C-alpha positions in Angstrom: -62.4 89.9 -13.1 -60.8 89.4 -9.7 -58.1 91.4 -8.0 -54.6 89.9 -8.0 -53.7 88.6 -4.6 -51.3 86.1 -3.1 -54.1 84.6 -1.1 -55.3 82.6 -4.1 -53.8 82.0 -7.5 -54.7 84.2 -10.5 -58.0 83.5 -12.2 -57.2 81.8 -15.5 -59.1 81.7 -18.8 -58.9 79.3 -21.7 -58.6 81.4 -24.9 -58.8 80.5 -28.5 -56.8 82.5 -31.1 -57.5 82.7 -34.8 -54.2 84.1 -36.3 -53.9 84.9 -40.1 -51.1 82.9 -41.6 -49.3 85.9 -43.0 -48.9 87.5 -39.5 -48.6 84.2 -37.5 -44.9 84.5 -36.9 -44.8 88.2 -35.6 -48.0 87.6 -33.6 -46.6 84.5 -31.7 -43.3 86.4 -31.3 -45.2 89.3 -29.7 -47.0 86.9 -27.3 -43.6 85.5 -26.4 -42.4 88.9 -25.5 -45.5 89.3 -23.2 -45.1 85.9 -21.6 -48.8 85.6 -20.6 -50.1 82.6 -22.6 -49.5 78.9 -22.0 -50.3 77.3 -25.3 -51.9 73.8 -25.5 -50.7 71.2 -28.0 -53.6 70.7 -30.4 -51.7 68.1 -32.3 -50.7 65.5 -29.7 -51.1 62.6 -32.1 -48.8 64.1 -34.8 -45.2 63.0 -34.8 -42.7 65.8 -34.2 -41.1 65.2 -37.6 -44.4 65.6 -39.4 -45.5 68.9 -38.1 -45.9 72.1 -40.2 -42.8 74.0 -39.3 -40.2 71.2 -39.0 -38.1 72.7 -41.8 -37.9 76.1 -40.2 -36.9 74.5 -36.8 -34.2 72.5 -38.5 -33.0 75.7 -40.2 -32.7 77.4 -36.8 -31.1 74.3 -35.3 -28.4 74.6 -37.8 -27.9 78.3 -37.2 -27.8 77.6 -33.4 -25.1 74.9 -34.0 -23.0 77.5 -36.0 -23.4 80.0 -33.2 -22.3 77.5 -30.6 -19.3 76.7 -32.8 -18.5 80.4 -32.8 -18.9 80.5 -29.0 -16.4 77.6 -28.5 -13.8 79.2 -30.8 -14.2 82.6 -29.1 -13.9 81.1 -25.6 -10.8 79.1 -26.7 -9.1 82.3 -27.9 -10.2 84.3 -24.8 -12.1 87.1 -26.5 -14.8 88.9 -24.4 -18.3 88.6 -25.9 -20.2 91.8 -25.9 -23.4 91.4 -23.8 -26.7 92.3 -25.4 -28.4 95.5 -24.5 -32.2 95.5 -23.9 -33.8 97.5 -26.7 -37.0 97.4 -28.8 -34.9 96.6 -31.9 -33.6 93.4 -30.5 -37.0 92.3 -29.2 -39.0 92.8 -32.4 -39.8 89.9 -34.7 -37.5 89.6 -37.7 -38.9 89.5 -41.2 -38.1 86.5 -43.5 -35.7 88.6 -45.6 -33.8 89.6 -42.4 -33.6 86.0 -41.3 -32.3 84.9 -44.7 -29.6 87.6 -44.6 -28.6 86.6 -41.1 -28.4 82.9 -42.1 -26.2 83.9 -45.1 -24.0 86.1 -43.0 -23.5 83.4 -40.3 -22.7 80.8 -43.0 -20.1 83.1 -44.5 -18.5 83.6 -41.2 -18.5 79.9 -40.6 -16.9 79.1 -43.9 -14.2 81.7 -43.5 -13.5 80.5 -40.0 -13.4 76.8 -41.0 -10.9 77.7 -43.8 -8.8 79.7 -41.4 -9.0 76.8 -38.8 -8.0 74.2 -41.4 -5.2 76.4 -42.7 -4.0 77.2 -39.2 -4.1 73.6 -38.2 -2.2 72.4 -41.3 0.5 75.0 -40.8 0.7 74.3 -37.1 1.0 70.6 -37.8 3.8 71.3 -40.4 5.4 73.7 -37.9 5.3 71.0 -35.3 6.9 68.5 -37.7 9.7 71.0 -38.5 10.3 71.7 -34.9 10.5 68.0 -34.1 12.8 67.5 -37.0 15.1 70.2 -35.7 15.3 68.5 -32.4 15.9 65.2 -34.0 18.7 66.6 -36.2 20.3 68.4 -33.3 20.2 65.4 -30.9 21.2 62.7 -33.4 24.1 64.9 -34.4 25.4 64.5 -30.9 24.6 60.8 -30.9 26.7 60.2 -34.1 29.6 62.3 -32.8 29.7 60.4 -29.5 29.4 57.1 -31.3 32.5 57.7 -33.4 34.7 57.1 -30.3 32.7 54.0 -29.2 33.0 51.9 -32.4 35.1 49.1 -30.8 32.7 48.7 -27.8 29.8 48.4 -30.2 31.6 45.9 -32.3 32.4 43.8 -29.2 28.8 43.9 -28.1 27.6 42.5 -31.4 30.3 39.7 -31.1 28.8 38.7 -27.6 25.4 37.2 -28.2 24.5 37.4 -24.5 25.2 41.1 -24.2 21.9 43.2 -24.3 21.9 46.1 -26.7 19.0 47.9 -25.1 20.6 49.3 -22.0 19.6 52.6 -20.4 23.1 53.0 -19.0 24.6 53.1 -22.5 23.4 56.6 -23.1 26.7 57.5 -24.8 27.0 54.4 -27.0 26.3 53.8 -30.5 27.2 54.4 -34.1 25.7 52.4 -36.8 26.8 53.5 -40.1 28.8 52.2 -42.9 32.0 54.0 -41.8 32.0 51.9 -38.6 32.4 48.7 -40.6 29.1 47.4 -39.5 26.1 47.2 -41.8 23.7 48.9 -39.2 20.7 51.0 -40.1 19.0 53.6 -37.8 15.5 54.6 -37.0 15.0 58.1 -35.6 11.9 60.0 -34.5 9.9 61.5 -31.8 7.6 59.7 -29.3 5.4 60.9 -26.4 7.3 60.7 -23.2 4.6 58.8 -21.3 4.9 56.0 -23.9 8.7 55.7 -23.7 8.8 53.0 -21.2 6.3 50.9 -23.0 8.2 51.4 -26.3 11.4 50.2 -24.7 9.8 47.1 -23.2 8.1 46.1 -26.5 11.4 46.5 -28.4 13.3 44.5 -25.9 10.8 41.6 -26.0 10.2 41.5 -29.7 13.8 41.9 -30.9 15.4 40.1 -27.9 17.9 42.9 -27.3 19.3 43.0 -30.9 19.4 46.7 -31.1 21.0 49.8 -29.6 18.9 52.7 -28.5 19.5 56.2 -27.2 17.0 59.0 -26.2 16.9 62.6 -25.2 14.2 64.8 -23.8 12.7 67.8 -25.7 12.7 70.6 -23.2 10.5 73.0 -25.2 6.7 72.4 -24.8 5.2 70.7 -27.9 1.6 71.7 -28.6 -0.6 69.1 -30.4 -2.6 71.1 -33.0 -5.5 68.7 -33.1 -6.2 69.0 -29.3 -4.3 72.2 -28.4 -2.8 70.4 -25.4 0.9 70.4 -24.4 2.5 67.0 -25.0 6.0 66.1 -23.6 8.1 64.2 -26.1 11.4 62.5 -26.5 13.8 62.1 -29.4 15.0 58.6 -30.0 17.5 56.8 -32.3 17.7 53.1 -32.7 20.6 51.2 -34.3 19.8 47.6 -35.6 21.0 45.1 -38.2 18.8 43.7 -40.9 16.0 44.9 -43.1 13.3 42.9 -41.4 14.3 44.1 -37.9 14.3 47.7 -39.1 10.8 47.3 -40.6 9.6 45.7 -37.3 11.0 48.7 -35.3 9.2 51.2 -37.6 5.9 49.4 -37.2 6.2 49.3 -33.4 7.1 53.0 -33.3 4.2 54.1 -35.5 1.8 51.9 -33.5 2.7 53.8 -30.3 2.2 57.2 -31.9 5.8 58.0 -32.8 6.7 60.3 -35.7 9.6 59.0 -37.7 12.1 61.2 -39.5 14.8 59.8 -41.8 18.2 61.1 -40.9 21.3 61.0 -43.2 24.4 59.5 -41.7 26.6 62.2 -43.3 27.5 65.0 -40.9 27.6 67.7 -43.6 24.2 66.7 -45.0 22.7 66.7 -41.5 24.1 70.2 -40.9 22.7 71.5 -44.2 19.3 69.9 -43.4 19.4 71.5 -39.9 20.0 75.0 -41.5 17.2 74.4 -44.0 14.8 73.3 -41.3 15.5 76.4 -39.2 14.9 78.6 -42.2 11.5 77.0 -42.8 10.6 77.3 -39.1 11.2 81.1 -39.3 9.0 81.4 -42.4 6.2 79.3 -40.9 6.4 81.2 -37.6 5.8 84.4 -39.5 2.9 82.9 -41.5 1.4 81.4 -38.3 1.4 84.8 -36.5 -0.3 86.5 -39.5 -2.9 83.7 -39.7 -3.6 83.8 -35.9 -4.1 87.6 -36.1 -6.4 87.3 -39.0 -8.4 84.6 -37.3 -8.6 86.6 -34.1 -9.9 89.7 -36.0 -12.6 87.5 -37.6 -13.6 86.1 -34.2 -13.6 89.6 -32.7 -16.0 90.8 -35.4 -18.2 87.8 -34.7 -18.2 88.4 -30.9 -19.6 91.9 -31.4 -22.9 90.4 -32.6 -22.8 86.9 -31.3 -25.2 87.5 -28.3 -27.8 89.3 -30.4 -27.6 86.6 -33.1 -28.1 83.9 -30.5 -31.0 85.8 -29.0 -32.7 86.2 -32.4 -32.1 82.5 -33.3 -33.4 81.2 -30.0 -36.5 83.4 -30.2 -37.3 82.4 -33.8 -36.8 78.7 -33.0 -39.1 79.0 -29.9 -41.7 80.8 -32.0 -41.9 78.1 -34.7 -41.8 75.4 -32.1 -44.8 77.0 -30.4 -46.5 77.3 -33.8 -46.2 73.6 -34.3 -48.8 73.3 -31.5 -51.4 75.1 -33.6 -53.9 73.8 -36.1 -53.8 75.2 -39.7 -57.2 75.9 -41.1 -56.9 75.6 -44.9 -60.2 77.2 -45.6 -59.7 80.3 -43.5 -55.9 80.4 -44.1 -55.2 80.9 -40.5 -53.7 79.2 -37.5 -55.9 78.2 -34.6 -54.4 78.1 -31.1 -55.6 77.5 -27.6 -54.0 78.4 -24.4 -54.3 79.5 -20.8 -53.8 83.1 -19.7 -54.6 85.2 -16.6 -58.1 86.6 -16.9 -56.9 90.0 -15.9 -54.4 90.1 -18.8 -56.9 89.3 -21.6 -57.1 93.0 -22.5 -53.3 93.2 -22.6 -53.2 90.3 -25.0 -55.9 91.8 -27.3 -54.0 95.1 -27.4 -50.8 93.2 -28.4 -52.7 91.4 -31.2 -54.1 94.7 -32.5 -50.6 96.3 -32.4 -49.1 93.4 -34.5 -52.0 93.7 -37.0 -51.4 97.4 -37.4 -47.6 97.1 -37.6 -47.8 94.4 -40.3 -50.4 96.2 -42.4 -52.7 93.1 -42.5 -56.3 93.7 -43.4 -57.4 90.6 -41.4 -57.1 91.0 -37.6 -56.4 88.2 -35.1 -59.4 87.0 -33.1 -59.4 86.1 -29.5 -62.2 84.0 -27.9 -62.6 83.1 -24.3 -63.8 79.5 -24.0 -65.9 78.0 -21.3 -64.5 74.7 -20.0 -64.4 72.3 -17.1 -60.7 71.6 -17.6 -58.5 72.2 -14.6 -56.6 75.4 -15.3 -52.9 75.8 -14.4 -51.9 77.6 -11.1 -50.3 81.0 -11.4 -49.2 83.0 -8.4 -48.0 86.5 -9.3 -44.9 87.1 -7.2 -42.1 89.6 -7.0 -38.5 89.3 -5.8 -39.6 89.5 -2.1 -42.4 86.9 -2.2 -40.9 84.5 -4.8 -38.6 82.8 -2.2 -41.5 82.1 0.2 -43.7 80.9 -2.6 -40.9 78.6 -3.7 -41.0 76.9 -0.3 -44.7 76.0 -0.8 -44.2 75.0 -4.5 -41.4 72.6 -3.5 -44.0 70.7 -1.4 -46.6 70.6 -4.2 -48.2 73.0 -6.7 -51.4 74.4 -5.3 -54.7 73.3 -6.8 -56.3 76.0 -9.0 -57.6 78.9 -6.8 -57.2 77.1 -3.5 -55.9 79.0 -0.5 -52.1 79.6 -1.0 -50.0 78.9 2.1 -47.2 81.1 0.6 -48.9 84.2 2.0 -48.8 83.1 5.6 -45.4 81.6 5.2 -43.9 85.1 4.8 -44.5 85.6 8.6 -44.8 82.1 10.0 -41.7 80.6 8.5 -39.1 83.1 9.8 -41.0 83.3 13.1 -40.9 79.5 13.7 -37.2 79.5 12.6 -36.5 82.3 15.1 -38.2 80.4 17.9 -35.6 77.7 17.5 -32.7 80.1 16.7 -33.5 82.9 19.2 -30.4 84.9 20.0 -29.9 88.6 19.4 -26.2 88.2 18.4 -26.8 85.3 16.1 -29.8 87.1 14.6 -27.7 90.2 13.9 -25.2 88.0 12.0 -28.0 86.4 9.9 -29.6 89.8 9.3 -26.3 91.3 8.1 -25.9 88.4 5.7 -29.4 88.9 4.3 -28.8 92.7 4.0 -25.6 92.1 2.0 -27.4 89.8 -0.4 -30.4 92.2 -0.8 -28.3 95.4 -1.2 -26.0 93.8 -3.8 -28.6 91.7 -5.6 -27.9 93.2 -9.0 -24.2 92.3 -8.8 -24.7 88.9 -7.2 -27.5 87.8 -9.6 -24.9 86.8 -12.2 -22.7 84.7 -9.8 -22.7 81.1 -10.8 -23.0 78.2 -8.4 -26.1 76.1 -7.6 -25.7 76.4 -3.8 -25.1 80.1 -3.9 -28.0 80.7 -6.2 -30.2 78.7 -3.9 -29.3 81.0 -1.0 -29.4 84.1 -3.1 -33.0 83.2 -4.3 -34.0 83.1 -0.6 -32.2 86.3 0.4 -35.3 88.0 1.8 -36.1 84.8 3.7 -32.6 85.1 5.3 -33.3 88.8 6.0 -36.5 88.1 7.8 -35.1 85.1 9.7 -32.4 87.4 11.1 -34.9 90.1 12.0 -37.2 87.6 13.8 -34.3 85.9 15.5 -33.4 89.3 17.0 -36.9 89.6 18.3 -37.1 86.1 19.9 -33.5 86.7 21.2 -34.8 89.7 23.0 -37.7 87.7 24.3 -35.3 85.0 25.6 -32.9 87.8 26.8 -30.0 86.1 25.0 -27.1 87.7 23.1 -24.4 85.1 22.5 -25.7 83.3 25.7 -25.3 86.5 27.8 -28.1 88.4 29.5 -29.1 92.0 28.5 -30.4 94.2 31.4 -32.9 96.1 29.3 -35.2 97.0 32.2 -35.3 96.9 36.0 -35.3 93.3 37.3 -38.2 91.9 39.2 -35.9 89.9 41.5 -33.3 90.8 44.0 -30.6 88.7 45.6 -29.6 89.6 49.2 -26.0 88.5 49.2 -24.4 88.6 52.7 -21.0 90.1 53.2 -19.5 86.7 54.3 -21.1 84.7 51.5 -18.9 81.7 50.7 -20.3 81.1 47.2 -21.6 77.6 48.0 -24.8 78.3 49.8 -27.9 78.6 47.6 -29.5 82.0 47.7 -33.2 82.5 46.9 -34.1 85.7 45.1 -36.9 87.9 46.5 -39.4 89.7 44.3 -39.0 93.5 44.2 -42.5 94.2 43.0 -41.4 95.2 39.5 -42.8 93.3 36.5 -40.3 92.8 33.8 -42.1 94.4 30.8 -40.6 92.4 27.9 -39.3 88.9 27.6 -37.5 86.9 30.3 -36.1 88.7 33.3 -32.3 88.8 33.0 -32.0 87.8 36.7 -32.7 84.2 35.7 -29.4 84.0 33.8 -26.8 82.1 35.9 -29.2 80.8 38.5 -29.3 77.1 39.5 -32.9 76.6 38.3 -32.6 78.7 35.0 -32.5 75.5 32.8 -35.5 74.1 34.7 -37.5 77.3 34.3 -36.7 77.8 30.5 -37.3 74.1 29.9 -40.8 74.3 31.2 -41.5 77.7 29.6 -40.3 76.8 26.1 -42.0 73.4 26.1 -45.4 74.9 26.9 -44.7 77.8 24.5 -44.1 75.2 21.7 -47.4 73.5 22.4 -49.3 76.8 22.3 -47.6 77.9 19.0 -48.3 74.5 17.5 -52.0 74.4 18.3 -52.4 78.0 17.1 -50.6 77.2 13.8 -52.6 74.0 13.2 -55.9 75.6 14.1 -55.2 78.4 11.6 -54.6 75.7 9.0 -58.0 74.1 9.8 -59.6 77.5 9.4 -58.3 77.5 5.8 -60.6 74.5 5.1 -63.5 76.8 5.6 -62.3 79.3 3.0 -61.5 76.6 0.5 -65.0 75.0 0.9 -66.7 78.4 0.7 -64.8 79.3 -2.5 -65.4 75.9 -4.2 -69.1 76.1 -3.1 -68.9 72.8 -1.1 -71.0 73.3 2.1 -70.5 69.6 2.9 -66.8 70.3 3.5 -67.7 72.9 6.1 -70.4 70.9 7.8 -68.6 67.5 7.5 -65.1 68.7 7.6 -64.2 72.1 9.0 -66.7 72.1 12.0 -65.9 68.6 13.4 -62.2 69.0 12.8 -62.1 72.4 14.6 -64.3 71.0 17.5 -62.0 67.9 17.8 -58.8 70.0 17.8 -60.1 72.6 20.3 -61.8 70.1 22.7 -58.5 68.4 23.3 -55.5 70.5 22.4 -57.3 73.9 22.5 -58.3 72.9 26.1 -54.6 72.0 26.8 -53.6 75.5 25.7 -56.3 77.0 27.9 -55.0 75.1 30.9 -51.4 76.2 30.2 -52.5 79.9 30.0 -54.7 79.6 33.1 -51.9 77.9 35.1 -49.6 80.8 34.1 -52.0 83.4 35.4 -52.5 81.9 38.9 -50.2 82.6 41.8 -50.1 79.0 43.1 -48.2 80.1 46.2 -50.5 82.8 47.3 -51.6 82.8 51.0 -54.4 84.3 53.0 -54.1 86.6 55.9 -53.4 83.7 58.2 -50.6 82.4 56.1 -52.4 79.4 54.7 -52.2 78.4 51.0 -55.2 79.5 49.0 -54.5 77.0 46.1 -53.4 73.5 45.8 -49.9 72.7 44.6 -49.8 73.3 40.8 -51.2 70.1 39.1 -49.3 68.3 36.3 -51.0 69.1 33.0 -49.7 65.8 31.5 -51.5 63.8 34.2 -54.5 65.9 33.8 -54.7 65.1 30.1 -54.1 61.4 30.8 -56.9 61.1 33.4 -59.2 63.2 31.3 -59.6 60.0 29.1 -59.0 57.4 31.8 -61.6 58.8 34.2 -63.7 61.4 32.3 -66.0 63.5 34.5 -64.0 63.1 37.7 -60.9 64.9 39.0 -59.1 64.4 42.3 -59.3 67.4 44.6 -55.5 67.5 44.9 -55.2 67.7 41.1 -58.1 70.2 40.5 -57.1 73.2 38.4 -60.4 75.1 38.6 -64.0 74.6 39.9 -66.2 72.5 37.6 -63.2 70.9 35.9 -64.6 67.4 35.9 -67.9 68.3 34.1 -66.1 70.4 31.5 -63.5 67.7 30.8 -66.2 65.0 30.4 -68.1 67.2 28.0 -65.0 67.8 25.9 -64.1 64.2 25.7 -67.7 63.3 24.6 -67.6 66.1 22.0 -64.2 64.8 20.7 -65.6 61.2 20.3 -68.8 62.5 18.6 -66.6 64.4 16.1 -65.1 61.1 14.9 -68.2 59.5 13.3 -69.3 63.0 12.3 -66.1 63.3 10.1 -66.3 59.7 9.0 -69.8 59.2 7.8 -71.5 62.5 7.0 -69.7 63.4 3.8 -69.8 60.0 2.1 -73.5 59.5 2.7 -74.2 63.1 1.7 -72.4 62.5 -1.6 -74.3 59.2 -2.1 -77.6 61.1 -1.5 -76.6 63.8 -4.0 -75.5 61.2 -6.6 -78.8 59.3 -6.3 -80.8 62.6 -6.5 -78.9 63.6 -9.7 -79.4 60.2 -11.3 -83.1 60.4 -10.5 -83.3 63.7 -12.3 -81.5 62.3 -15.4 -78.0 63.8 -14.8 -75.0 61.5 -15.0 -73.1 63.2 -12.3 -73.9 65.7 -9.5 -72.6 69.2 -9.7 -70.6 68.6 -6.5 -67.7 67.2 -8.5 -67.2 70.2 -10.8 -63.7 71.4 -9.9 -63.8 74.5 -11.9 -65.7 77.5 -10.5 -67.0 79.4 -13.6 -67.4 83.1 -13.4 -69.1 85.4 -15.8 -66.5 87.2 -17.9 -66.7 90.9 -18.6 -64.8 90.4 -21.9 -66.7 90.3 -25.2 -65.2 88.1 -27.8 -64.8 89.2 -31.4 -66.2 85.9 -32.8 -69.6 86.5 -31.2 -69.6 83.5 -29.0 -67.4 81.1 -27.0 -66.8 77.5 -27.7 -66.7 74.9 -25.0 -63.2 73.3 -25.1 -63.5 69.6 -24.4 -61.4 66.9 -26.0 -63.3 63.9 -27.3 -63.3 61.0 -24.8 -61.9 63.2 -22.1 -63.9 64.0 -19.0 -62.9 66.0 -15.9 -65.3 63.8 -13.7 -65.0 60.2 -12.6 -67.7 57.7 -11.9 -69.0 58.0 -8.3 -68.3 55.0 -6.1 -69.6 55.0 -2.6 -67.1 52.4 -1.3 -64.2 54.5 -2.7 -65.5 57.7 -1.0 -66.0 55.8 2.3 -62.5 54.3 2.3 -61.1 57.7 1.4 -62.9 59.4 4.3 -61.9 56.6 6.7 -58.2 57.2 5.8 -58.6 61.0 6.0 -60.4 60.8 9.4 -57.8 58.4 10.9 -55.0 60.6 9.6 -56.5 63.7 11.0 -57.3 62.3 14.5 -53.9 60.7 14.9 -52.2 63.6 13.2 -53.6 66.0 15.8 -51.7 64.1 18.5 -48.5 63.5 16.5 -48.4 66.9 15.0 -48.8 68.6 18.4 -45.9 66.5 19.7 -43.9 67.4 16.6 -44.1 71.1 17.5 -42.0 70.2 20.6 -39.0 70.5 18.2 -39.3 74.2 18.8 -38.6 73.6 22.5 -35.8 71.1 21.9 -33.9 73.0 19.3 -34.2 76.3 21.1 -32.9 74.7 24.3 -30.1 73.0 22.4 -29.1 76.2 20.7 -29.0 78.2 23.9 -27.0 75.5 25.7 -24.5 75.1 22.9 -24.0 78.8 22.8 -23.4 78.8 26.6 -20.8 75.9 26.3 -19.0 77.6 23.5 -18.7 80.9 25.4 -17.5 79.2 28.6 -14.9 77.1 26.8 -13.4 80.0 24.9 -13.9 83.6 26.1 -14.9 82.6 29.5 -11.7 80.6 29.9 -9.6 83.4 28.4 -10.8 86.0 30.8 -9.6 84.0 33.7 -6.0 85.1 32.8 -4.5 88.5 33.4 -1.7 90.6 32.0 0.0 89.8 28.7 -1.1 86.1 28.9 -4.7 87.3 29.3 -4.4 89.6 26.3 -2.9 86.8 24.1 -5.5 84.3 25.3 -8.3 86.7 24.6 -7.2 87.3 21.0 -6.8 83.6 20.3 -10.0 82.5 22.1 -12.0 85.3 20.5 -10.9 84.1 17.0 -11.8 80.6 17.9 -15.1 81.7 19.4 -16.1 83.8 16.5 -15.1 81.2 13.9 -17.1 78.4 15.7 -20.0 80.8 16.2 -20.2 81.4 12.4 -19.7 77.8 11.3 -21.5 75.9 14.0 -24.0 78.1 15.8 -25.0 80.2 12.7 -24.2 77.8 9.9 -25.1 74.4 11.1 -27.6 75.3 13.8 -29.2 77.8 11.3 -29.5 75.1 8.7 -31.0 72.7 11.2 -33.6 75.2 12.4 -34.4 76.0 8.7 -35.1 72.4 7.9 -37.2 71.9 11.0 -39.3 75.0 10.2 -39.7 73.6 6.7 -41.0 70.4 8.0 -43.5 72.1 10.3 -44.9 74.0 7.4 -45.0 71.1 5.0 -46.3 68.3 7.3 -48.0 69.8 10.3 -49.5 72.9 8.7 -50.1 72.2 5.0 -51.7 68.8 5.5 -54.6 70.4 7.4 -56.0 72.0 4.2 -53.6 72.1 1.3 -54.3 69.9 -1.7 -51.2 70.6 -3.7 -52.4 68.7 -6.8 -52.3 71.5 -9.3 -49.8 72.1 -12.1 -47.8 75.2 -12.7 -48.5 77.9 -15.2 -45.7 77.8 -17.7 -46.3 80.5 -20.3 -44.5 80.9 -23.6 -42.0 83.5 -22.6 -38.8 84.7 -24.2 -37.5 86.1 -20.9 -37.8 82.7 -19.3 -36.4 80.9 -22.3 -33.3 83.2 -22.5 -32.7 83.1 -18.8 -32.2 79.3 -19.0 -28.6 78.3 -19.4 -27.6 76.0 -22.2 -26.7 72.4 -21.0 
C-alpha cells in the first residue's frame, strides 16, 4: 500500500467480486454510494437488449419518463420543487416491495393528472369556442345592423359585374339575408390574424370578387389550449350567392385553420343565443377555476416528493445497468463482477460488503479477490476543491499514464507564476485577487449558478486567486502599480537637477551607493532608457525561467524511468538530454548570470577600464558553433572561454548519437537475449509495475485476469524502435531551440502589458490632471471612469486571458513534452454522486 500523493496517481487494483444473487441489488447500490469501483463489462459480446436485467431497466425508464412528465407539468404551472435533503434514508437501497409501491403510486398520480389534463383541455377548448362564439355574435350583430341601411348599395354592386365585392374600404357594407331581397348566404367564424391577408387573397382569386366580406379584431387574448400560447384572432363574415360558392368559402376557411360558427339572420334569435352563450361562459369559467385548483393541488403534492423519487429511480436504474456488466453463475447462484479500485480503499470496500450482508441477513457473504494482471489500470488522481482546477489543466492536455509523474503538482506553482511574469502589475493583480477571493468566499452560493462560461471560471477560482497573488509579487518586482512606480525603499540613483534646467537636456543619474533591496529601482520609471533597460532585463529573465522550467521537466524523466524500472531510459534518455540542454542553454543562462554580476565599466586606479565592453551573448552563441574553441579577445567574457565552449559543443554533438542509437540497440539486445532463453518478450515492455499486496483475499487465491486473445505487449520490431527514436531525438534537439525561443513570450507579453498600461494612463488620467478648477474635477471624474472601465475590460480581461492562454501553452508544449506520456485513461467509478450531479440533457 502506498501513501496518497498528487505526485503520482493512486495505485489501482483489479478486484473480482462474488455477490450472492439475493443481495446483488443492495450490494451494488452500496458500492454506488461509495463511488470507488470502476466496473468492467464482462459481457461485451452480448446485445444490450439480451442482458439479464433489461426488463428492470425498462421499468425504471418508464418511471423516469413519468417523473419527467411531472417535472414539465410542475414547471409549466410554476410550482417550486422541494429540494432533496441528504439523509441516510434517501441513500439506502430500496426493497422490491418499496419499488413496487413507488411504481404504483407514480402511476396513480400520472393517471389522475392525465385525466385532469384531458378534462381541463376539453373544457378549455369548449370555453374558447364559447368565447369566440360570443365575439362572433356580438360583431355580426353590428354587421347586420349596419347592413340594413346599405341594401341599395349592395344591390347595385351585384348589378355591376365589374365592381369588386372584396374591398377593405367597405367595412360598413353588407347585408345578405332574405329580407334584403337578395338570396345571399353568409359564412361567419374566427381565423388567426396572421392568416387574414392570405385568406382574403385566396378568396379574391378563387371567387373572382363575387362575395362581400367584413372583419373585426378580437381585442381579448385568445389562449390555444393545445399549445398554451396566446393567439391573435379576427372575426369575419362573408356574404355570397350560391350554394357551391358557399361550400368553397367554407373549405378555404377550414383549410386555413378558421373556426366556423353558424349565425341566424334573425336579430332576436341572435340576441337570445348571445345571452345563452354568456351564461355558459360563466358556468365554464367556474368549472375551469375549480379544475385548475384541483390540478394545482395534485401537482403540489407531487412536487413535495418529486426530487426524492427521481433520485431513487435514477439510482436503481444505474444499479441494474451496472449489474448488466456482471456474469451470472448459475451453479453458485451469484453474480461475478470485475473492476478497478484504489488499492488503499480495498478495506473500505470490504467493510461495505460486510455491512450489506449483515443488514440483509444473508448467510452467504460477498467475496472480494484482488487479481494479478498486466492490464493497464485507469489513472486516478485524488484531488480536492483547491487542486482540482490545476489538475484539470493537465487532464485537458491528456490523461496521465498510470503512475507516471503528474505535472498537476508542479502546475499549482508554475502556472500562476508564469502567468504573473506576463501580467506583473500590483494594481491589476489586486483586481484579479479580489475576483478570486469573491469566488472562493461565496463558493457555496455560486456553485448552483448555471452558465457554461461562469462554471468554467468558477471551477478555476483558486487558479484565479493564485494568479492574482503572484501578479502582485511580480508587480512588486517590476515596481509597477497601474504603470506607476512605488518608492518602497531608498533609491540607488540620484539626479542632480540644476536650478536653471530647461527640461530638454538629458541628465545622467549618479549612483548613491545604496543597493535597492527588492525588484527594480523606482528611479528607472520615466527615464529615457527605461524601455531599453526593461527590454533587456525581461528578455534575459524569460530565457532563464524557460531553461529552468524545461530542465526541471527533463529531471522528471529520471523519476519516471526509476519508477518503471527502466534504467535504459536514464542512461539513454535522461543523461544525454540533460547534458545536451545544459551544454547549450544551461551555458547561455550561466553567461547571462555572469554578465549581470560583472561591473563592465569598472576602472583601475589610473582610470583605465579593467574589462572589455560587454560582449553580445547572441554573437557569442553563434560563433560558439561557427568557430568552436576560439574567441576574439574583444568578445571574451571570461578566461578560458574558448576551451570550455569547444568542449560543450563537442559534448552536445556526442549526445545526439547517444540518444539516437543506445536505446534501440539495447532493446534489440534484450529481445535477442530473451528469445534465446525461451521467452517470447523481454520484461522491459511490461507496463504494469506489480507490487505485493498486504490484503488477503477470502477465496484463498487470486486469479490472473486476462482476456482470451488480448495481450498487453506487442511484437518487437527493431526498425520501428529505431524510427521512433530518430523522431524523438530530432524532436528533442530542435525542441530545445524552439522551446527556449518560445519562452520569450514571457518577455513580449510583459513588455506589451506594461506599455499598454502606460498608454492608457497617459491618455486618460494623465490628460485629465492637466486641467485645473471645475474643468479639472469634471475631467478627472470622466477620465477615471473611462480609465477604470478600460482597465477592467482590456488590461485585466483581455490581457489576462491572453496571458492565461500563453501560460497554458508553455505548460502543455514546452514543459509536458519533455517527460509526459499522457496516454492513460481516466478512472470513472460507478458513483451515485457523480451520476446525480450530471444534468439531464
